[in-house]
C-alpha positions in Angstrom: -61.7 -44.8 -41.0 -62.3 -42.7 -44.1 -59.6 -41.6 -46.6 -59.9 -38.0 -45.2 -59.2 -39.2 -41.7 -56.2 -41.2 -42.8 -54.7 -38.3 -44.6 -55.3 -36.0 -41.6 -53.7 -38.6 -39.3 -50.7 -38.9 -41.7 -50.4 -35.1 -41.8 -50.5 -34.8 -38.0 -47.7 -37.4 -37.6 -45.4 -36.0 -40.3 -44.5 -32.3 -39.7 -44.8 -31.3 -36.1 -41.4 -31.8 -34.5 -40.3 -29.6 -31.6 -36.7 -29.2 -32.9 -37.4 -26.0 -34.8 -37.9 -22.5 -33.3 -41.6 -21.5 -33.0 -42.3 -17.9 -33.8 -43.6 -15.8 -30.9 -44.5 -12.1 -30.7 -41.7 -11.6 -28.1 -39.1 -13.2 -30.5 -40.2 -11.0 -33.4 -40.1 -7.9 -31.3 -36.7 -8.8 -30.0 -35.4 -9.3 -33.5 -37.0 -6.0 -34.6 -35.5 -4.0 -31.8 -32.1 -5.5 -32.4 -32.4 -4.8 -36.2 -33.4 -1.2 -35.5 -30.5 -0.6 -33.1 -28.0 -2.2 -35.5 -29.3 0.1 -38.2 -29.3 3.3 -36.2 -25.7 2.9 -34.9 -24.0 2.9 -38.3 -26.3 5.7 -39.5 -25.3 7.7 -36.4 -21.6 6.9 -36.9 -21.6 8.2 -40.5 -24.0 11.2 -40.2 -22.4 12.4 -36.9 -18.8 12.0 -38.2 -18.1 10.1 -34.9 -15.1 8.2 -36.3 -12.7 10.3 -38.4 -10.8 7.5 -40.0 -12.9 6.1 -42.9 -11.3 2.6 -42.9 -12.0 2.2 -39.2 -15.6 3.3 -39.7 -16.0 0.9 -42.6 -14.7 -2.0 -40.5 -17.1 -1.2 -37.7 -20.0 -0.8 -40.1 -19.3 -4.1 -41.8 -19.0 -5.8 -38.4 -22.4 -4.4 -37.4 -23.8 -5.5 -40.7 -22.6 -9.1 -40.1 -24.2 -9.0 -36.6 -27.5 -7.8 -38.2 -27.4 -10.6 -40.7 -27.1 -13.1 -37.8 -30.0 -11.4 -36.0 -32.2 -11.7 -39.1 -31.3 -15.4 -39.6 -32.1 -16.3 -36.0 -35.1 -14.2 -35.2 -36.8 -13.9 -38.6 -35.7 -16.9 -40.6 -35.6 -19.1 -37.5 -32.4 -20.8 -38.5 -30.5 -22.9 -36.0 -28.5 -26.1 -36.1 -31.6 -28.2 -35.3 -34.0 -27.0 -37.9 -34.6 -29.3 -40.9 -32.3 -31.8 -39.3 -29.3 -29.5 -39.7 -29.6 -29.2 -43.5 -30.4 -25.4 -43.3 -27.1 -24.8 -41.4 -25.2 -27.0 -43.8 -26.6 -25.1 -46.8 -25.8 -21.8 -45.1 -22.1 -22.9 -44.5 -21.8 -24.0 -48.1 -23.2 -20.7 -49.3 -20.8 -18.7 -47.1 -17.8 -20.7 -48.3 -18.8 -20.1 -52.0 -19.3 -16.4 -51.4 -15.9 -16.1 -49.6 -14.2 -17.9 -52.4 -15.9 -15.8 -55.1 -15.2 -12.5 -53.3 -11.6 -13.2 -52.3 -10.8 -14.5 -55.8 -12.4 -11.5 -57.5 -10.5 -9.1 -55.2 -7.2 -11.0 -55.8 -7.8 -10.9 -59.6 -8.6 -7.2 -59.6 -5.6 -6.3 -57.4 -3.2 -8.2 -59.7 -4.8 -6.9 -62.9 -4.4 -3.3 -61.5 -0.9 -4.0 -60.4 0.3 -5.7 -63.6 -1.7 -3.9 -66.2 -1.4 -0.2 -65.2 1.6 1.6 -66.6 4.0 3.3 -64.2 3.3 7.0 -64.2 6.3 9.2 -64.7 5.5 12.4 -62.7 8.6 14.3 -63.9 7.1 15.2 -67.3 3.8 16.5 -65.9 3.2 20.3 -66.0 
């Protein structure tokens, strides 16, 4: 057996496990159609003034954005709990925890700075 044959045999044994998702045309088209639908719905909600309350519209749009992130992770990034022995999912959970801590801490700090640092406005002296 030559050195090239040994390297080819080692390569064949190493990286072809059936635990990950294999990309198919049907999978990509499903992800594409879902992504387009999840993009068109918020655009329609905003441009058509379907929901009058802006905070309700914002919550719905953020929910659809979260669903679209999941669609992208599943259909385009092929992430699941089995890929890479679960390390991809562990890294994703760790990243989400860090982002939540950072965002909630930043919002908490900005709220308290605004509440504690802004002077009270006396409206009786205004013209």
